[in-house]
C-alpha positions in Angstrom: 0.2 -0.2 0.4 1.3 3.2 -0.9 1.4 6.4 1.5 -1.1 8.0 -0.9 -3.5 5.4 -0.1 -3.0 5.4 2.8 -3.6 9.3 4.0 -6.5 8.5 1.6 -7.9 6.0 3.9 -7.2 7.8 7.2 -8.7 11.0 5.6 -12.2 9.6 4.8 -12.1 7.2 7.5 -11.2 4.0 6.3 -13.9 4.5 3.0 -12.9 3.5 -0.5 -13.5 6.5 -2.3 -13.1 6.9 -5.8 -10.4 10.1 -6.8 -13.2 12.0 -8.4 -15.3 11.5 -5.0 -12.6 13.2 -3.1 -12.2 15.7 -5.5 -16.1 16.5 -5.4 -15.8 16.4 -1.4 -12.7 19.0 -1.3 -14.8 21.1 -3.9 -18.2 21.1 -2.4 -16.1 22.2 1.5 -13.9 24.8 -0.2 -17.2 26.3 -2.1 -19.2 26.2 1.4 -15.9 27.9 3.3 -15.3 30.6 0.6 -19.5 31.4 0.9 -19.0 31.8 4.4 -16.5 33.9 4.8 -17.9 36.3 1.9 -21.5 36.2 3.5 -19.6 37.3 7.2 -17.4 39.5 4.9 -20.6 41.1 3.7 -22.8 41.4 6.7 -20.0 43.2 8.6 -19.7 45.7 5.4 -23.2 46.1 5.4 -23.7 46.4 9.2 -21.6 49.8 9.0 -23.3 51.1 5.9 -26.8 50.5 6.6 -27.1 48.9 9.8 -27.6 46.0 12.0 -31.2 44.9 10.7 -30.3 44.3 7.1 -26.4 42.9 8.1 -28.0 39.3 8.4 -29.9 39.1 5.3 -27.0 40.7 3.1 -24.8 37.9 5.0 -26.9 34.9 4.2 -28.3 36.6 0.5 -24.6 36.2 -0.5 -23.7 32.9 1.7 -26.8 31.2 -0.2 -25.4 32.6 -4.1 -22.2 31.6 -3.2 -23.1 28.3 -2.3 -25.6 28.3 -5.2 -23.2 29.2 -7.4 -20.5 26.5 -6.2 -22.9 23.7 -6.7 -23.5 24.9 -10.3 -19.5 25.0 -11.4 -18.7 21.5 -9.8 -22.0 20.1 -12.0 -21.0 21.8 -14.8 -17.0 20.0 -14.3 -18.7 16.8 -14.4 -21.1 17.8 -17.9 -24.1 17.4 -15.5 -27.0 20.3 -15.6 
């Protein structure tokens, strides 16, 4: 067993995964993380400019748009729509 196989089994708790599944998992996690950071940044910026009541709405909106866009990019990469 190669070191890369051991690392893959350790990272995915011993489950057998195809390389494409691992790439999808990393892409989805990074998409959610980036969307979360952008949503928090939008909420903070909006809180400073507009006010407290609009900040959560803007943050959730930016987060949702980021997740939808990330999912669209991942599905488009597989040739699915």
